[in-house]
Structure formats: C-alpha cells, structure tokens
C-alpha positions in Angstrom: 3.3 -7.3 18.3 -0.3 -8.5 17.7 -0.7 -12.1 16.6 -2.4 -11.1 13.3 0.5 -8.7 12.5 2.9 -11.6 13.2 0.8 -13.8 10.9 0.9 -11.2 8.1 4.6 -10.9 8.4 5.0 -14.7 8.3 2.8 -14.9 5.3 4.9 -12.4 3.2 8.2 -14.0 4.3 7.2 -17.6 3.6 5.4 -17.1 0.2 8.6 -17.1 -1.9 7.5 -14.0 -3.7 10.8 -13.3 -5.4 11.1 -16.8 -6.7 7.6 -16.7 -8.0 8.2 -13.5 -9.8 11.4 -14.9 -11.4 9.9 -18.2 -12.5 6.1 -17.8 -13.0 5.6 -15.0 -15.4 2.8 -16.3 -17.6 0.0 -13.8 -18.4 -3.4 -14.8 -17.1 -6.4 -12.9 -18.5 -8.9 -11.5 -16.1 -12.1 -9.7 -16.7 -12.3 -7.5 -19.7 -8.9 -6.0 -20.6 -7.4 -6.6 -17.2 -4.4 -8.8 -17.0 -2.7 -10.7 -14.2 0.4 -12.7 -14.0 0.8 -16.2 -12.7 3.0 -15.0 -9.9 0.3 -12.6 -8.7 -2.2 -15.4 -8.3 0.2 -17.9 -6.8 1.6 -15.4 -4.3 -1.9 -14.4 -3.2 -3.0 -18.0 -2.7 0.1 -18.7 -0.6 -0.5 -15.7 1.6 -4.1 -16.6 2.1 -3.2 -20.2 3.0 -0.6 -19.1 5.6 -3.0 -16.6 7.1 -5.6 -19.4 7.4 -3.1 -21.8 8.9 -2.2 -19.1 11.5 -5.8 -19.0 12.6 -7.3 -15.9 10.9 -11.0 -16.7 10.4 -12.2 -13.4 9.0 -12.9 -12.3 5.5 -9.9 -12.0 3.1 -10.1 -9.9 -0.1 -7.4 -10.2 -2.6 -6.4 -8.3 -5.8 -6.6 -11.5 -7.8 -9.0 -13.9 -6.1 -11.4 -11.3 -4.8 -13.4 -12.4 -1.7 -12.4 -15.4 0.5 -15.3 -15.9 2.8 -14.9 -15.9 6.6 -16.5 -14.6 9.8 -17.1 -10.8 9.5 -16.8 -10.5 13.3 -13.1 -11.4 13.0 -12.5 -8.5 10.6 -11.1 -8.1 7.1 -7.7 -8.6 5.5 -7.0 -7.0 2.2 -4.1 -8.3 0.1 -2.2 -6.9 -3.0 0.3 -9.7 -3.6 2.5 -7.7 -6.0 1.7 -4.0 -6.2 3.7 -3.0 -9.3 3.4 -6.4 -11.0 4.3 -4.9 -14.4 7.5 -3.5 -12.9 8.2 -6.9 -11.4 7.7 -8.8 -14.7 10.1 -6.4 -16.5 12.7 -6.6 -13.7 12.1 -2.9 -12.7 13.1 -2.9 -9.1 10.1 -1.2 -7.6 7.2 -3.4 -6.3 5.9 -4.6 -3.0 3.4 -6.9 -1.2 0.7 -5.1 0.8 -1.5 -6.5 3.6 -3.9 -4.5 5.8 -6.1 -5.8 8.7 -9.3 -4.0 9.6 -11.7 -4.8 12.4 -14.6 -3.3 10.5 -15.4 -1.7 7.1 -14.2 1.9 7.7 -10.9 3.7 7.6 -10.8 4.2 11.3 -11.2 0.4 11.8 -7.7 -0.3 10.4 -5.7 -2.1 13.1 -2.4 -3.1 11.5 -0.7 -3.3 8.1 2.4 -4.8 6.5 4.3 -3.7 3.4 7.0 -6.1 2.2 9.7 -5.0 -0.3 11.1 -8.4 -1.4 14.0 -7.1 -3.4 15.5 -5.2 -0.6 14.2 -7.6 2.1 12.5 -4.8 4.0 9.4 -5.2 6.1 7.4 -2.1 7.0 4.6 -2.6 9.6 2.3 -0.5 11.7 -0.2 -1.1 14.5 -2.8 1.3 15.8 -1.5 3.7 18.3 1.8 1.9 18.5 3.6 3.5 15.6 5.2 2.4 12.3 8.4 0.3 12.0 11.0 -1.0 9.5 12.6 -4.4 9.9 15.8 -4.7 7.9 19.1 -6.6 8.3 17.9 -8.0 11.6 17.2 -4.6 13.1 14.0 -2.8 13.8 13.7 1.0 13.8 10.7 3.3 14.3 9.6 5.4 11.4 8.8 9.1 11.9 7.8 11.3 9.0 9.5 14.7 9.1 7.2 17.7 9.5 9.2 20.3 7.7 9.4 20.8 4.0 12.9 20.3 2.6 14.0 21.2 -0.9 13.9 19.7 -3.4 10.5 18.1 -3.0 9.7 14.7 -4.6 6.0 13.6 -5.2 4.5 10.4 -6.6 1.4 11.1 -8.6 -1.1 8.4 -9.8 -3.1 8.0 -12.9 -2.8 9.7 -16.3 -5.6 12.1 -15.5 -3.3 13.7 -13.0 -1.0 14.7 -15.8 -3.3 17.6 -16.7 -2.5 19.1 -13.4 1.3 18.7 -13.5 1.8 22.3 -14.5 0.5 23.2 -11.1 2.0 20.3 -9.3 5.5 20.7 -10.8 6.0 24.0 -8.9 6.1 21.9 -5.7 9.0 19.8 -6.8 10.0 16.7 -8.9 7.1 14.6 -10.0 7.4 10.8 -10.4 5.3 7.8 -11.3 7.1 4.8 -9.8 4.6 2.2 -10.8 3.8 1.0 -7.3 1.8 3.5 -5.3 1.9 1.1 -2.3 5.7 1.1 -2.1 6.0 4.8 -3.0 3.8 5.6 0.0 5.8 3.3 2.3 8.8 5.3 1.2 7.0 8.4 2.4 7.0 6.8 5.9 10.7 6.3 5.5 11.3 9.9 4.3 12.5 8.9 0.9 9.6 10.6 -0.9 7.8 13.6 0.5 4.2 12.9 -0.5 1.9 10.8 -2.7 -1.3 12.0 -4.2 -4.3 10.7 -6.2 -7.4 13.0 -6.6 -8.9 11.0 -9.5 -10.3 8.1 -7.4 -8.0 5.8 -9.5 -6.6 3.7 -6.6 -8.3 0.7 -5.1 -8.1 0.5 -1.3 -6.1 -2.7 -1.3 -3.4 -1.0 -3.5 -2.6 1.7 -0.9 -4.5 1.4 2.3 -1.7 -0.6 4.1 0.8 2.2 3.2 -1.5 5.1 4.1 -1.8 3.5 7.6 2.0 3.3 7.8 2.3 7.1 7.1 -0.5 7.8 9.6 1.2 5.8 12.4 4.6 7.3 11.4 3.1 10.7 12.4 2.7 11.9 8.9 -0.5 13.4 7.6 -3.1 11.4 5.6 -6.2 12.9 3.9 -8.4 10.2 2.5 -11.9 9.7 1.2 -14.2 7.8 1.5 -13.7 6.9 5.1 -16.7 4.6 5.3 -17.3 1.3 3.4 -13.7 1.4 2.4 -13.1 -2.4 1.9 -13.4 -2.3 -1.9 -13.5 1.4 -2.5 -11.6 3.7 -4.9 -9.8 6.4 -3.0 -8.8 10.0 -3.2 -5.8 10.7 -0.9 -2.8 12.8 -0.1 -0.2 11.4 2.3 3.1 12.9 3.4 4.8 15.5 5.5 2.2 17.6 7.4 3.2 21.0 6.0 3.4 19.8 2.5 0.1 17.9 2.7 -1.6 21.0 4.0 -0.3 23.0 1.0 -1.3 20.3 -1.5 -4.7 20.0 0.1 -5.4 23.7 -0.1 -4.3 23.7 -3.8 -5.7 20.5 -5.2 -8.2 18.8 -2.8 -11.1 20.8 -4.1 -10.4 19.5 -7.6 -10.8 15.8 -6.6 -13.1 13.6 -8.5 
C-alpha cells in the first residue's frame, strides 16, 4: 500500500468522526444559504492535520475549509469530511468520509482514494492499477463489480432535476436517493447498488470522485465529464455494472447538462 494511501486511512481512523457527529452538531453558516455543521469543520481540520503530520506537502482542498496551500508538484488531496452530513445530524445511518489523491488536475491523474463508513467501521480504498479493497472486521477483501444485470435493479439518482426523468429511469428498476452519493457509489463497488447517476452537473468532484475511482478499480464502468481540470469541478457521471452503464448511457447521456 502506498504511503499516502496509508496516511489517508490513518487520518479517517484517528479523527474521531463518529464522536464529533454525536457531540458537535451546532449549525455554522457558510456563504449565502449554504450551511455546515460543527462536526464537518472539526473533522476536516483533524484529517488535514494528520495528513500534514504524515508528510503530505501537496495542496489539500476540503469541503468546508476550501484550499490549504501546498506544493503543486506533490499533488492534490480532496476531502469531504462527512458526505451526507444532514443524514448524520439526524441520525440517519448513511454517510461517509471521502478522500482522493491526485498527482495532477485531471481525472486520469487519480492515484488513490479512501471512503470511510464510520457507522459500520468499513474502509474502502483503491490504488491505480492495483484494484479496490474493503477492510472490515480485521479482514481485507478485493472488490469486483459484477458485469451482468440482475433483477431487480437499484439505482441512486442525484439532484431534484433528475426527478423529471424518473418516468424513464424507473423502468430500469428501483430508484433511491440515499443522501450520500459518495457512500452510495462505494456500495456500487460492493455490489449493493447497481449504479449511480447524475447528468445535471450537480455533484462536486470532492463529493464523489473518491468513490468513482473505487468503482473504476473494482472493474466497474465509469463515464464522467469533465476529465480535465477536475479539482473543483461539477460532474456528470454514470457508474456501475458495465452492461447497465452502457444501457443508461445510450438512454440518458445525451440529455446531460
């Protein structure tokens, strides 16, 4: 395992994310109408501090604190400390911490990613050309996305604008909005969900890039744009089983924003 991947795993494990969620729930206003919670900010600060203490000298970009300056030559780390923070604050058991490391600014520059499900104590991670893995109960297993379509199909869709297309999407199977696109996409890598989709450019890269890389390295299929200057981009994507992604792409990709 690469040293930066190890540092990212250490950061999510040592940041006491569950304790912060349970005890630090004050609402903190951000720009405009955007809200954050105290646990978001504190978790992100802790993760950044641990990454720095482990020697990462590159640029860190967080959901809450934005850009933390560093040496561009050492790459970029993107952090979403609690993807699904509204779920977390209401004790809805579906949220995760996402971290992704890129050696440059483009999609193909992703080197590794970590998705941490603190409630279930599951660590998903992937490294370029090495595969995707799940650490749980002291055991590590490789994740492989199934190719074939199995009935009934379950999809996670993102953003209200997608609802206008649900009449067409619903014929593919059950539609869900879980409230954490990052964890839902990690579940695609684990074959719990068949695909995730956003064609409205409603998802920021740090909200899902770590999980898209998991699916890619688990031998699933990922269609994503843009592929360049992706550090703080909003994305269109479909990720899931190859056969299903091909069908969804033929039907919906041309409708993307």
